[in-house]
Structures are given as C-alpha cells and as structure tokens.
Chimera marker file (.cmm) of the C-alpha trace (Angstrom):
<marker_set name="trace">
<marker id="1" x="0.000" y="0.000" z="0.000" r="1" g="1" b="0" radius="0.5"/>
<marker id="2" x="0.999" y="3.618" z="-0.240" r="1" g="1" b="0" radius="0.5"/>
<marker id="3" x="3.548" y="5.000" z="2.217" r="1" g="1" b="0" radius="0.5"/>
<marker id="4" x="1.210" y="7.914" z="2.912" r="1" g="1" b="0" radius="0.5"/>
<marker id="5" x="-1.536" y="6.814" z="5.339" r="1" g="1" b="0" radius="0.5"/>
<marker id="6" x="-3.881" y="9.453" z="3.913" r="1" g="1" b="0" radius="0.5"/>
<marker id="7" x="-4.009" y="7.445" z="0.689" r="1" g="1" b="0" radius="0.5"/>
<marker id="8" x="-4.456" y="4.106" z="2.448" r="1" g="1" b="0" radius="0.5"/>
<marker id="9" x="-8.063" y="2.886" z="2.733" r="1" g="1" b="0" radius="0.5"/>
<marker id="10" x="-7.054" y="0.464" z="5.499" r="1" g="1" b="0" radius="0.5"/>
<marker id="11" x="-5.891" y="3.406" z="7.619" r="1" g="1" b="0" radius="0.5"/>
<marker id="12" x="-9.312" y="5.065" z="7.419" r="1" g="1" b="0" radius="0.5"/>
<marker id="13" x="-11.223" y="1.836" z="7.998" r="1" g="1" b="0" radius="0.5"/>
<marker id="14" x="-9.178" y="1.114" z="11.128" r="1" g="1" b="0" radius="0.5"/>
<marker id="15" x="-10.024" y="4.580" z="12.410" r="1" g="1" b="0" radius="0.5"/>
<marker id="16" x="-13.706" y="4.030" z="11.606" r="1" g="1" b="0" radius="0.5"/>
<marker id="17" x="-13.711" y="0.708" z="13.447" r="1" g="1" b="0" radius="0.5"/>
<marker id="18" x="-11.926" y="2.166" z="16.483" r="1" g="1" b="0" radius="0.5"/>
<marker id="19" x="-14.378" y="5.072" z="16.569" r="1" g="1" b="0" radius="0.5"/>
<marker id="20" x="-17.349" y="2.697" z="16.476" r="1" g="1" b="0" radius="0.5"/>
<marker id="21" x="-15.891" y="0.719" z="19.375" r="1" g="1" b="0" radius="0.5"/>
<marker id="22" x="-15.613" y="3.934" z="21.400" r="1" g="1" b="0" radius="0.5"/>
<marker id="23" x="-19.151" y="4.927" z="20.452" r="1" g="1" b="0" radius="0.5"/>
<marker id="24" x="-20.480" y="1.576" z="21.686" r="1" g="1" b="0" radius="0.5"/>
<marker id="25" x="-19.003" y="2.293" z="25.121" r="1" g="1" b="0" radius="0.5"/>
<marker id="26" x="-20.870" y="5.575" z="25.556" r="1" g="1" b="0" radius="0.5"/>
<marker id="27" x="-24.100" y="5.848" z="27.478" r="1" g="1" b="0" radius="0.5"/>
<marker id="28" x="-24.775" y="9.386" z="26.221" r="1" g="1" b="0" radius="0.5"/>
<marker id="29" x="-26.772" y="8.859" z="23.032" r="1" g="1" b="0" radius="0.5"/>
<marker id="30" x="-25.970" y="12.295" z="21.580" r="1" g="1" b="0" radius="0.5"/>
<marker id="31" x="-22.230" y="11.726" z="21.978" r="1" g="1" b="0" radius="0.5"/>
<marker id="32" x="-22.615" y="8.199" z="20.623" r="1" g="1" b="0" radius="0.5"/>
<marker id="33" x="-24.374" y="9.481" z="17.500" r="1" g="1" b="0" radius="0.5"/>
<marker id="34" x="-21.663" y="12.087" z="16.928" r="1" g="1" b="0" radius="0.5"/>
<marker id="35" x="-18.960" y="9.429" z="17.075" r="1" g="1" b="0" radius="0.5"/>
<marker id="36" x="-20.904" y="7.216" z="14.690" r="1" g="1" b="0" radius="0.5"/>
<marker id="37" x="-21.091" y="10.128" z="12.240" r="1" g="1" b="0" radius="0.5"/>
<marker id="38" x="-17.318" y="10.534" z="12.553" r="1" g="1" b="0" radius="0.5"/>
<marker id="39" x="-16.934" y="6.818" z="11.794" r="1" g="1" b="0" radius="0.5"/>
<marker id="40" x="-19.105" y="7.276" z="8.696" r="1" g="1" b="0" radius="0.5"/>
<marker id="41" x="-16.833" y="10.107" z="7.564" r="1" g="1" b="0" radius="0.5"/>
<marker id="42" x="-13.804" y="7.858" z="7.997" r="1" g="1" b="0" radius="0.5"/>
<marker id="43" x="-15.538" y="5.304" z="5.769" r="1" g="1" b="0" radius="0.5"/>
<marker id="44" x="-16.047" y="8.001" z="3.132" r="1" g="1" b="0" radius="0.5"/>
<marker id="45" x="-12.353" y="8.866" z="3.347" r="1" g="1" b="0" radius="0.5"/>
<marker id="46" x="-11.543" y="5.179" z="2.823" r="1" g="1" b="0" radius="0.5"/>
<marker id="47" x="-13.664" y="5.179" z="-0.332" r="1" g="1" b="0" radius="0.5"/>
<marker id="48" x="-11.940" y="8.309" z="-1.598" r="1" g="1" b="0" radius="0.5"/>
<marker id="49" x="-8.544" y="6.758" z="-0.895" r="1" g="1" b="0" radius="0.5"/>
<marker id="50" x="-9.585" y="3.682" z="-2.885" r="1" g="1" b="0" radius="0.5"/>
<marker id="51" x="-10.677" y="5.895" z="-5.759" r="1" g="1" b="0" radius="0.5"/>
<marker id="52" x="-7.396" y="7.790" z="-5.618" r="1" g="1" b="0" radius="0.5"/>
<marker id="53" x="-5.382" y="4.558" z="-5.687" r="1" g="1" b="0" radius="0.5"/>
<marker id="54" x="-7.396" y="3.290" z="-8.653" r="1" g="1" b="0" radius="0.5"/>
<marker id="55" x="-6.776" y="6.530" z="-10.536" r="1" g="1" b="0" radius="0.5"/>
<marker id="56" x="-3.057" y="6.419" z="-9.780" r="1" g="1" b="0" radius="0.5"/>
<marker id="57" x="-2.765" y="2.832" z="-11.004" r="1" g="1" b="0" radius="0.5"/>
<marker id="58" x="-4.487" y="3.673" z="-14.286" r="1" g="1" b="0" radius="0.5"/>
<marker id="59" x="-2.337" y="6.759" z="-14.995" r="1" g="1" b="0" radius="0.5"/>
<marker id="60" x="0.953" y="6.296" z="-16.828" r="1" g="1" b="0" radius="0.5"/>
<marker id="61" x="3.971" y="7.129" z="-14.745" r="1" g="1" b="0" radius="0.5"/>
<marker id="62" x="5.115" y="10.699" z="-15.184" r="1" g="1" b="0" radius="0.5"/>
<marker id="63" x="8.374" y="10.297" z="-13.283" r="1" g="1" b="0" radius="0.5"/>
<marker id="64" x="10.330" y="10.479" z="-16.529" r="1" g="1" b="0" radius="0.5"/>
<marker id="65" x="9.475" y="14.187" z="-16.624" r="1" g="1" b="0" radius="0.5"/>
<marker id="66" x="11.615" y="14.655" z="-13.533" r="1" g="1" b="0" radius="0.5"/>
<marker id="67" x="14.565" y="12.635" z="-14.766" r="1" g="1" b="0" radius="0.5"/>
<marker id="68" x="17.834" y="14.194" z="-15.933" r="1" g="1" b="0" radius="0.5"/>
<marker id="69" x="17.382" y="12.842" z="-19.451" r="1" g="1" b="0" radius="0.5"/>
<marker id="70" x="14.121" y="14.720" z="-19.840" r="1" g="1" b="0" radius="0.5"/>
<marker id="71" x="15.803" y="17.996" z="-18.895" r="1" g="1" b="0" radius="0.5"/>
<marker id="72" x="18.900" y="17.494" z="-21.032" r="1" g="1" b="0" radius="0.5"/>
<marker id="73" x="17.932" y="17.491" z="-24.727" r="1" g="1" b="0" radius="0.5"/>
<marker id="74" x="21.500" y="16.916" z="-25.915" r="1" g="1" b="0" radius="0.5"/>
<link id1="1" id2="2" r="1" g="1" b="0" radius="0.2"/>
<link id1="2" id2="3" r="1" g="1" b="0" radius="0.2"/>
<link id1="3" id2="4" r="1" g="1" b="0" radius="0.2"/>
<link id1="4" id2="5" r="1" g="1" b="0" radius="0.2"/>
<link id1="5" id2="6" r="1" g="1" b="0" radius="0.2"/>
<link id1="6" id2="7" r="1" g="1" b="0" radius="0.2"/>
<link id1="7" id2="8" r="1" g="1" b="0" radius="0.2"/>
<link id1="8" id2="9" r="1" g="1" b="0" radius="0.2"/>
<link id1="9" id2="10" r="1" g="1" b="0" radius="0.2"/>
<link id1="10" id2="11" r="1" g="1" b="0" radius="0.2"/>
<link id1="11" id2="12" r="1" g="1" b="0" radius="0.2"/>
<link id1="12" id2="13" r="1" g="1" b="0" radius="0.2"/>
<link id1="13" id2="14" r="1" g="1" b="0" radius="0.2"/>
<link id1="14" id2="15" r="1" g="1" b="0" radius="0.2"/>
<link id1="15" id2="16" r="1" g="1" b="0" radius="0.2"/>
<link id1="16" id2="17" r="1" g="1" b="0" radius="0.2"/>
<link id1="17" id2="18" r="1" g="1" b="0" radius="0.2"/>
<link id1="18" id2="19" r="1" g="1" b="0" radius="0.2"/>
<link id1="19" id2="20" r="1" g="1" b="0" radius="0.2"/>
<link id1="20" id2="21" r="1" g="1" b="0" radius="0.2"/>
<link id1="21" id2="22" r="1" g="1" b="0" radius="0.2"/>
<link id1="22" id2="23" r="1" g="1" b="0" radius="0.2"/>
<link id1="23" id2="24" r="1" g="1" b="0" radius="0.2"/>
<link id1="24" id2="25" r="1" g="1" b="0" radius="0.2"/>
<link id1="25" id2="26" r="1" g="1" b="0" radius="0.2"/>
<link id1="26" id2="27" r="1" g="1" b="0" radius="0.2"/>
<link id1="27" id2="28" r="1" g="1" b="0" radius="0.2"/>
<link id1="28" id2="29" r="1" g="1" b="0" radius="0.2"/>
<link id1="29" id2="30" r="1" g="1" b="0" radius="0.2"/>
<link id1="30" id2="31" r="1" g="1" b="0" radius="0.2"/>
<link id1="31" id2="32" r="1" g="1" b="0" radius="0.2"/>
<link id1="32" id2="33" r="1" g="1" b="0" radius="0.2"/>
<link id1="33" id2="34" r="1" g="1" b="0" radius="0.2"/>
<link id1="34" id2="35" r="1" g="1" b="0" radius="0.2"/>
<link id1="35" id2="36" r="1" g="1" b="0" radius="0.2"/>
<link id1="36" id2="37" r="1" g="1" b="0" radius="0.2"/>
<link id1="37" id2="38" r="1" g="1" b="0" radius="0.2"/>
<link id1="38" id2="39" r="1" g="1" b="0" radius="0.2"/>
<link id1="39" id2="40" r="1" g="1" b="0" radius="0.2"/>
<link id1="40" id2="41" r="1" g="1" b="0" radius="0.2"/>
<link id1="41" id2="42" r="1" g="1" b="0" radius="0.2"/>
<link id1="42" id2="43" r="1" g="1" b="0" radius="0.2"/>
<link id1="43" id2="44" r="1" g="1" b="0" radius="0.2"/>
<link id1="44" id2="45" r="1" g="1" b="0" radius="0.2"/>
<link id1="45" id2="46" r="1" g="1" b="0" radius="0.2"/>
<link id1="46" id2="47" r="1" g="1" b="0" radius="0.2"/>
<link id1="47" id2="48" r="1" g="1" b="0" radius="0.2"/>
<link id1="48" id2="49" r="1" g="1" b="0" radius="0.2"/>
<link id1="49" id2="50" r="1" g="1" b="0" radius="0.2"/>
<link id1="50" id2="51" r="1" g="1" b="0" radius="0.2"/>
<link id1="51" id2="52" r="1" g="1" b="0" radius="0.2"/>
<link id1="52" id2="53" r="1" g="1" b="0" radius="0.2"/>
<link id1="53" id2="54" r="1" g="1" b="0" radius="0.2"/>
<link id1="54" id2="55" r="1" g="1" b="0" radius="0.2"/>
<link id1="55" id2="56" r="1" g="1" b="0" radius="0.2"/>
<link id1="56" id2="57" r="1" g="1" b="0" radius="0.2"/>
<link id1="57" id2="58" r="1" g="1" b="0" radius="0.2"/>
<link id1="58" id2="59" r="1" g="1" b="0" radius="0.2"/>
<link id1="59" id2="60" r="1" g="1" b="0" radius="0.2"/>
<link id1="60" id2="61" r="1" g="1" b="0" radius="0.2"/>
<link id1="61" id2="62" r="1" g="1" b="0" radius="0.2"/>
<link id1="62" id2="63" r="1" g="1" b="0" radius="0.2"/>
<link id1="63" id2="64" r="1" g="1" b="0" radius="0.2"/>
<link id1="64" id2="65" r="1" g="1" b="0" radius="0.2"/>
<link id1="65" id2="66" r="1" g="1" b="0" radius="0.2"/>
<link id1="66" id2="67" r="1" g="1" b="0" radius="0.2"/>
<link id1="67" id2="68" r="1" g="1" b="0" radius="0.2"/>
<link id1="68" id2="69" r="1" g="1" b="0" radius="0.2"/>
<link id1="69" id2="70" r="1" g="1" b="0" radius="0.2"/>
<link id1="70" id2="71" r="1" g="1" b="0" radius="0.2"/>
<link id1="71" id2="72" r="1" g="1" b="0" radius="0.2"/>
<link id1="72" id2="73" r="1" g="1" b="0" radius="0.2"/>
<link id1="73" id2="74" r="1" g="1" b="0" radius="0.2"/>
</marker_set>
C-alpha cells in the first residue's frame, strides 16, 4: 500500500472501526451518534482513498518528466 496513510483505505477503515468501538461504550446517546457520524466520515475517506489509488494505477507514470534525461535534450 501507499507509504502515505492518507491514501491508504485500510488506515481510514481502522479509524472508523476504532471510533465505532468507542461509540459503543458511551451511554450518552448524543455523543454516541456524533462518534458514529465521525466513523461514517472515515468510511467516506476510505472510499476516496480507494478511488485515488485506482486513478493512480491507471495513470501512466510521469516520473520520466523529472529525470535528468528529460531535462537534457542533448
């Protein structure tokens, strides 16, 4: 997976799961609902990370633009 946890769906799903566990421990229903909404947002971030990874895999590598041979025409 990507070295950047922001682009790793597993990272966000772990956070969502941990947040749900905390929510289940709360007696205050309002606080519990807020944590469950946070968990839902983490799930959305996981989906966006998956989409980002899919897009990156389908794009051709552009690293050659940064190489020395690309800068030196001669």
